[in-house]
C-alpha positions in Angstrom: -9.4 15.9 14.0 -12.9 17.2 14.2 -11.9 19.9 16.7 -9.1 21.2 14.6 -9.4 24.5 12.7 -9.3 22.7 9.3 -12.5 20.8 10.2 -14.4 24.1 10.2 -13.4 24.7 6.6 -15.8 23.7 3.8 -13.9 20.5 2.8 -16.7 18.2 3.9 -15.8 14.5 4.6 -12.5 14.8 2.8 -10.7 17.3 5.1 -8.3 19.9 3.8 -6.0 18.5 1.1 -2.8 17.3 2.8 -0.6 18.5 -0.1 -1.6 22.1 0.6 0.0 21.9 4.1 3.5 23.4 4.1 4.8 20.7 6.4 3.6 18.1 3.9 5.2 19.9 0.9 8.5 19.9 2.8 8.4 16.1 2.6 8.8 16.1 -1.2 12.2 14.7 -2.5 13.0 13.0 0.8 15.8 10.4 0.2 16.7 7.4 2.2 19.7 5.2 1.8 19.3 1.8 3.5 22.5 -0.3 3.9 21.3 -3.8 4.8 22.9 -7.1 5.2 21.8 -8.3 1.8 20.8 -5.2 -0.2 21.8 -1.5 -0.5 19.0 0.7 -1.7 18.3 4.4 -2.5 14.7 5.5 -2.3 13.6 9.1 -3.0 10.0 9.8 -1.8 7.6 12.4 -2.8 5.9 12.2 0.6 3.5 15.2 0.1 0.5 13.0 -0.5 0.8 10.9 2.8 0.9 7.7 0.8 4.5 7.1 -0.2 5.1 8.0 -3.9 8.4 6.6 -5.2 10.1 9.3 -7.1 13.2 7.1 -7.5 14.0 3.6 -6.3 17.2 1.6 -6.9 18.5 -1.6 -5.2 21.8 -3.6 -5.4 22.0 -7.0 -3.8 25.5 -6.7 -2.4 25.5 -9.4 0.3 27.4 -7.4 2.8 26.5 -9.8 5.6 27.4 -13.0 3.7 29.8 -15.0 5.8 29.7 -12.5 8.7 28.8 -15.2 11.3 31.8 -17.2 10.3 34.4 -14.4 9.8 33.1 -11.6 11.9 33.8 -9.2 9.1 31.9 -7.8 6.1 32.0 -9.8 2.9 34.9 -8.2 0.9 33.2 -8.4 -2.5 29.9 -7.2 -1.0 31.8 -4.3 0.7 33.3 -3.3 -2.7 29.9 -3.4 -4.4 28.2 -1.5 -1.6 30.7 1.3 -1.8 30.4 1.6 -5.5 26.6 1.7 -5.2 26.8 4.4 -2.4 29.0 6.6 -4.6 26.4 6.4 -7.3 23.5 7.1 -4.9 25.3 10.2 -3.5 25.6 11.6 -7.0 22.0 10.7 -7.9 20.7 12.5 -4.8 22.7 15.6 -5.6 21.4 15.5 -9.2 17.8 15.2 -7.9 18.3 18.1 -5.5 16.8 16.2 -2.6 15.7 18.3 0.4 16.6 15.6 3.0 18.8 12.5 2.9 19.2 9.9 5.6 21.6 7.0 5.3 21.2 4.1 7.8 23.0 0.8 8.2 21.6 -2.2 10.0 22.8 -5.6 11.3 25.8 -6.4 9.1 27.6 -3.0 9.6 26.7 -2.8 13.3 28.0 -6.4 14.0 31.1 -6.6 11.8 34.5 -5.9 13.3 35.3 -3.7 10.3 31.9 -1.9 10.4 33.4 1.4 11.8 36.1 1.2 9.2 33.5 0.8 6.5 31.5 3.8 7.9 34.7 6.0 7.7 35.4 4.8 4.1 31.8 5.6 3.0 32.0 9.1 4.5 35.4 9.8 2.9 34.5 8.4 -0.5 30.9 9.6 -0.8 30.2 12.2 1.8 27.4 10.0 3.2 27.3 9.6 7.0 26.0 6.2 7.8 23.9 6.1 10.9 24.2 2.6 12.4 21.1 1.7 14.2 20.6 -1.1 16.8 18.1 -3.9 16.5 15.4 -2.3 18.6 15.6 0.9 16.5 15.5 -1.2 13.3 12.3 -2.9 14.6 10.7 0.4 15.5 11.4 1.9 12.1 10.0 -1.1 10.3 6.9 -1.0 12.4 6.5 2.7 11.6 6.7 1.8 7.9 3.8 -0.6 8.4 1.8 2.2 10.2 2.5 4.5 7.2 0.4 2.1 5.0 -1.8 0.6 7.8 -2.6 3.3 10.3 -5.0 0.8 12.0 -2.4 -2.0 12.1 -2.7 -4.3 15.2 -0.3 -7.1 15.6 3.3 -8.1 15.3 5.6 -6.6 12.6 8.3 -9.1 11.6 11.2 -7.7 9.4 13.7 -10.2 8.1 17.0 -9.1 6.6 20.1 -11.0 5.6 21.6 -11.2 9.1 18.8 -10.6 11.6 15.1 -10.6 12.1 13.3 -8.0 14.1 9.9 -8.1 15.8 7.8 -5.2 17.1 4.2 -5.0 18.5 2.0 -2.3 17.1 -1.5 -1.2 17.9 -3.5 2.0 18.4 -1.0 3.9 16.2 1.8 3.1 18.7 4.7 0.7 18.8 5.2 -1.5 21.9 7.8 -4.1 22.7 10.5 -4.8 20.1 13.3 -7.2 19.9 16.0 -8.4 17.4 17.1 -11.9 16.8 20.0 -13.6 14.8 17.6 -15.4 12.4 18.6 -13.9 9.1 19.4 -16.4 6.3 23.1 -15.5 6.3 23.3 -16.5 10.0 21.4 -19.7 9.4 23.9 -20.7 6.8 26.5 -21.1 9.6 24.3 -23.3 11.9 25.5 -26.9 12.0 23.4 -30.0 11.9 21.5 -29.4 8.6 17.7 -28.8 8.6 17.2 -30.5 12.0 19.9 -28.4 13.6 18.4 -25.2 12.1 14.9 -26.1 13.2 16.1 -26.6 16.8 18.1 -23.4 16.6 15.1 -21.4 15.4 12.8 -22.9 18.0 15.3 -22.1 20.8 15.3 -18.4 19.8 11.6 -18.0 19.0 10.0 -19.8 21.9 11.1 -17.3 24.6 10.0 -14.4 22.4 6.4 -15.6 22.4 5.9 -14.4 26.0 7.0 -10.9 25.2 4.3 -10.6 22.6 1.5 -12.5 24.4 -1.9 -11.5 23.1 -0.5 -9.4 20.3 -0.1 -12.0 17.6 -3.6 -12.3 16.0 -2.1 -10.6 12.9 1.5 -10.9 11.6 2.8 -8.3 9.2 5.7 -9.5 7.1 8.4 -7.0 6.0 11.5 -7.8 4.0 12.5 -9.1 0.6 12.7 -12.7 1.5 9.1 -12.7 2.9 7.9 -10.9 -0.2 9.6 -13.6 -2.4 7.7 -16.3 -0.4 4.5 -14.4 -0.8 5.0 -14.1 -4.6 5.6 -17.9 -4.7 2.4 -18.4 -2.7 0.6 -16.4 -5.4 2.2 -18.6 -8.1 1.2 -21.8 -6.3 -2.4 -20.7 -5.8 -2.8 -19.1 -9.3 -3.7 -15.9 -7.6 -4.6 -13.3 -10.2 -3.4 -10.0 -8.6 0.4 -10.0 -8.1 0.5 -6.8 -6.0 2.4 -7.9 -2.9 1.4 -5.0 -0.6 -1.5 -6.1 1.7 -1.5 -9.6 0.2 -3.0 -11.9 2.8 -2.1 -15.5 3.6 -3.3 -18.1 6.2 -1.1 -20.4 8.2 -2.3 -23.3 6.1 -1.4 -21.5 2.9 2.1 -20.5 4.1 3.0 -24.0 5.2 1.7 -25.5 2.0 3.8 -23.0 0.0 7.0 -23.7 2.0 6.5 -27.4 1.3 5.8 -26.7 -2.3 9.1 -24.6 -2.6 11.0 -27.5 -1.2 9.6 -29.9 -3.8 10.3 -27.7 -6.8 13.4 -26.6 -8.7 14.4 -23.1 -7.5 15.7 -22.0 -10.9 12.4 -22.7 -12.5 10.5 -21.0 -9.7 12.8 -18.0 -10.0 12.0 -17.7 -13.7 8.3 -18.1 -13.2 8.1 -15.3 -10.6 10.9 -12.9 -11.7 12.8 -13.4 -8.5 16.6 -12.6 -8.6 19.0 -15.5 -8.1 20.5 -13.8 -5.1 17.1 -13.6 -3.4 16.0 -17.0 -4.4 19.1 -18.5 -2.8 17.9 -17.2 0.6 14.2 -18.2 0.2 14.5 -21.8 1.6 16.2 -20.6 4.8 13.7 -17.8 5.2 11.0 -20.4 4.7 12.4 -22.4 7.6 12.1 -19.4 9.9 8.6 -18.6 8.7 7.4 -22.2 9.2 8.4 -22.0 12.9 7.2 -18.4 13.3 3.6 -19.3 12.2 3.7 -22.6 14.2 4.8 -20.9 17.4 2.9 -17.6 17.2 -0.2 -19.1 15.4 -1.4 -15.8 13.8 -5.0 -15.7 12.5 -3.9 -13.6 9.5 -0.6 -13.0 7.8 -0.3 -9.8 5.8 2.6 -8.8 3.5 3.9 -5.2 3.7 5.9 -3.6 1.0 6.6 -0.8 3.5 9.4 -1.2 6.0 12.4 0.7 7.4 12.7 3.2 4.5 9.0 4.1 4.7 9.4 4.2 8.5 12.1 6.9 8.1 9.6 8.9 6.0 7.0 8.5 8.7 9.5 9.6 11.2 9.6 13.0 9.6 5.8 13.5 9.5 4.2 15.5 12.3 1.4 13.7 14.1 -1.4 15.6 12.3 -0.1 14.3 9.0 0.3 10.7 10.3 -3.3 10.8 11.3 -4.6 11.4 7.8 -6.0 8.5 5.6 -3.2 7.5 3.2 -5.7 6.3 0.5 -7.9 9.4 0.5 -4.9 11.7 0.5 -3.2 9.9 -2.4 -6.5 10.1 -4.4 -6.8 13.8 -3.6 -3.3 14.3 -4.9 -4.1 12.3 -8.0 -7.2 14.4 -8.7 -5.3 17.7 -8.2 -2.6 16.6 -10.7 -4.5 14.6 -13.2 -8.2 15.5 -13.4 -9.8 18.0 -15.8 -11.6 19.8 -13.0 -9.8 19.3 -9.7 -12.3 19.6 -6.8 -15.2 18.0 -8.7 -14.8 14.7 -6.8 -16.1 16.2 -3.6 -19.1 17.6 -5.4 -19.8 14.3 -7.1 -19.5 12.5 -3.8 -22.1 14.9 -2.2 -24.5 14.4 -5.2 -24.3 10.6 -4.9 -24.5 10.3 -1.1 -28.3 9.7 -1.0 -27.6 6.3 -2.7 -25.2 5.2 0.1 -26.8 6.5 3.3 -26.6 3.0 4.9 -23.1 2.3 3.8 -20.5 1.5 6.5 -17.4 3.6 6.9 -15.0 1.2 5.0 -17.4 1.3 2.0 -17.8 5.1 2.2 -14.1 5.4 2.1 -13.9 3.5 -1.2 -16.7 5.7 -2.6 -14.8 8.8 -1.7 -11.7 7.4 -3.4 -13.6 6.5 -6.5 -15.2 10.0 -6.8 -11.7 11.5 -6.5 -10.2 9.2 -9.1 -13.2 9.1 -11.5 -11.6 11.5 -14.1 -7.9 11.1 -13.6 -7.5 8.9 -16.8 -9.2 11.3 -19.1 -6.1 11.7 -21.3 -6.2 8.0 -22.2 -7.8 7.0 -25.5 -11.6 6.8 -25.1 -11.7 3.2 -26.2 -9.3 2.2 -23.3 -10.2 4.6 -20.5 -12.1 1.8 -18.6 -9.2 -0.5 -18.8 -6.7 2.2 -17.8 -8.8 3.0 -14.8 -8.9 -0.6 -13.7 -5.2 -1.2 -14.2 -4.2 2.0 -12.5 -6.1 1.3 -9.3 -5.4 -2.4 -9.0 -1.7 -2.0 -9.5 -1.0 1.4 -8.1 1.3 1.9 -5.1 -1.5 2.8 -2.7 -1.4 2.4 1.1 -4.5 1.5 3.1 -6.1 -0.5 0.4 -6.4 -4.3 0.5 -6.8 -6.5 -2.6 -10.6 -6.7 -2.6 -10.7 -3.0 -2.1 -8.5 -2.5 -5.1 -10.7 -4.7 -7.3 -13.9 -3.0 -6.0 -12.4 0.4 -6.7 -11.1 -0.7 -10.1 -14.5 -2.2 -11.1 -16.4 0.9 -10.0 -14.1 3.1 -12.2 -14.4 0.7 -15.1 -18.2 1.1 -14.9 -17.6 4.9 -14.8 -16.7 4.6 -18.5 -18.3 1.4 -19.6 -21.7 -0.2 -18.9 -20.8 -3.8 -19.3 -17.9 -5.8 -17.9 -18.7 -9.1 -19.7 -15.8 -10.6 -21.6 -13.3 -8.3 -19.9 -9.7 -9.5 -19.5 -10.2 -8.6 -15.8 -12.6 -11.4 -15.1 -10.1 -13.4 -13.0 -9.6 -10.4 -10.8 -13.2 -9.5 -10.6 -13.8 -13.0 -9.4 -12.2 -12.0 -6.0 -15.4 -10.1 -5.2 -18.7 -11.4 -3.9 -22.0 -11.0 -5.8 -23.0 -8.1 -3.5 -19.7 -6.4 -4.0 -20.0 -6.8 -7.8 -23.4 -5.2 -7.7 -22.3 -2.3 -5.4 -19.3 -1.5 -7.5 -21.5 -1.5 -10.7 -24.0 0.8 -9.0 -21.2 3.2 -7.9 -19.7 3.2 -11.3 -22.9 3.9 -13.1 -23.8 6.6 -10.6 -20.5 8.3 -11.2 -21.1 7.9 -15.0 -24.4 9.8 -14.7 -23.3 12.4 -12.1 -20.1 13.3 -13.9 -21.8 14.3 -17.1 -25.1 15.6 -15.8 -23.5 18.8 -14.9 -19.8 19.3 -15.4 -19.4 22.0 -12.8 -21.5 20.9 -9.9 -24.4 18.4 -10.1 -25.7 19.3 -6.6 -26.5 22.8 -8.0 -28.9 21.5 -10.6 -30.4 18.3 -9.2 -30.9 16.1 -6.3 -31.1 12.3 -6.0 -33.7 10.8 -3.6 -33.4 7.0 -3.1 -36.2 5.0 -1.5 -34.9 1.4 -1.3 -38.0 0.0 0.4 -40.2 1.4 -2.3 -37.6 0.6 -4.9 -37.7 4.1 -6.4 -34.9 6.4 -7.4 -36.1 10.0 -7.9 -34.2 12.8 -9.6 -35.4 16.2 -8.6 -34.4 18.8 -11.2 -33.8 22.4 -10.4 -34.8 24.9 -13.1 -31.2 25.1 -14.3 -31.1 21.3 -14.5 -34.1 20.8 -16.8 -32.1 21.7 -19.9 -29.1 19.6 -18.8 -31.2 16.5 -18.5 -30.9 15.6 -22.2 -30.9 12.3 -24.1 -27.5 11.1 -23.0 -28.1 12.1 -19.4 -31.5 10.3 -19.5 -29.8 7.1 -20.8 -27.2 7.2 -18.1 -29.7 7.8 -15.4 -31.8 4.9 -16.7 -28.6 2.7 -16.6 -28.2 3.5 -12.9 -31.9 2.8 -12.3 -31.4 -0.6 -14.0 -28.3 -1.4 -11.9 -30.3 -0.6 -8.7 -33.2 -2.7 -10.0 -35.7 0.0 -9.1 -38.1 2.3 -10.9 -37.3 5.9 -11.8 -39.1 9.1 -11.1 -38.1 12.5 -12.5 -39.6 15.7 -11.1 -39.0 19.4 -11.3 -38.5 21.4 -8.2 -40.9 24.2 -7.7 -39.5 27.7 -8.1 -39.7 29.7 -4.9 -42.7 31.9 -4.7 -42.1 35.6 -5.4 -43.3 37.8 -2.6 -45.4 40.8 -3.7 
C-alpha cells in the first residue's frame, strides 16, 4: 500500500485510520443470519475497525439436520425451533436498524427434501430470504472468515457442521481448491458398524481428498463449534491457563491424546468443567473420530483453532480489497484508542518517541509495540489501583484478530508494566509463564518505556526530548530540548531510571544546545 495516496499522509507506520474511510463506516451494523445443520445464529457486526466487533450475537442449537440422513427431511422439532428463532432475529435486526442483513442456509436446508418448503415458510413468516449455498461456497466463505483474522493464513481450512465438513486451501490471501464431504456428526450417527464402521467410512472419504490438497497441509485451521469444543477440552486436559479459543494451537500428539482422554471420561462431567452445552457435547465424540483420522491422514505440523468462520467470511465478502489488506490488530487498536483514550492520536507519537529502543526489532515485535502504544491509555477510566489488571485482562481476553496467545500475553504484560513496576505475586503468573525469559524482559522494557514516555510530556514527548540507545556501550541517553528541562521532574526521573534498570544499562541526561542566533 506504499504507493497509495494515503501512504503520503503523515500517519507514519500506522497508516490512515481505517474507521475514517467511508467504505469502512458502511460496514457498521452488518447482520448475518446463519442457518446451519445444528445451530441457528444471528450476529451483528460493527465491522468498521477491520477486526470483527460483535455488536450482538445469539445462537440457538436447533438440530435442524438431526436424522436427515435417515429421513431425508429436516428434523420437525428443530424446524419449529429454527423458525421461532428466525422470527426473533428478524425483529431484533429491525430494532437495531442494521444497514445490511444476509441470511444463509447450509447443508441441512440444501439437502432436505422439504428445504425449499422451509425457505418459503421463513420468507412468509419472517420476511427473511434464505440464500441456500452449496458446499463449495460454504468452504469458500469459511476460508474467508479465517483470512479476516489471519491475513497471512497458509494451509487447509476445515469447517465442520452438523451434517457436513468443508475443506478449502488458502494462501497468499487467496482461496484455492475447496470441497464438501458428508462427515458431519449427524451423518455419522447413521453409519452402521459402530466405531469400526465409522472409521472405515471416514477413511474412505478423506483418503481421496488428500491428493487435492497435496503440499498445502502444513497447517490446519479448524472452524466450527464441535472443533472448538474439542479445543476447549484440550485446554482442560493440559491445564492451559488462557481459555481464549481463537488462535489456540495444538499438535497432532496433543489432539490424539485429548480425543483418547475424552473417550475415557464422563461426558457430563467434562461438560460441566468446560461450560459446554449438552447438545454440543453429544456431538463431540463423533467429531473427535473425524478429527483423529483428519490429522492422521493429512499430518499437519500445526493445528490452529479459528473462532471466525462463515459469518465472518460474509463480513469479509463486503470489504473492498484495500480494507482487507489492513492489519486487523492495528486497526482494532486504533479504533480502541479513538474511542477510549484520553488523547486519541498520542499512541503514534509515543511509538515514535520509543523507536530508538527497538531499532533492531523484527516486524512481528514492532507490530506488538505499535499495538501497545495505541492501547496504553484506553483503560484510564478504571480505578488507579486496578488499571494494570484491567489492561492485562482486556488484551488477553479481547476479541482481537491477528494475535496469537503468546502475543496476547506479551501485549498484556507490557500494558501491565505501563501502570505497575512489579509483576511479582500477580494472579496472572500462570499466563505470564507462557513467555520466555527474553519475552518477559522485552515486555517489561516496553511497559516501562511507555510508563516514562506517556507522562514525560502529555501532548508529544518527541517535541521535548529524544531517546538515544547504545546497546553495545550499555547506555541510554535522554536529550532534553529547552522545553523539556522543566518537564523532567522527580516523577519523570524516577520512571526514566526504572526504564534504565529494566534495560540494565547506565543513564545519561543531556540538554540540547539552543540553535545559535545569527547576527
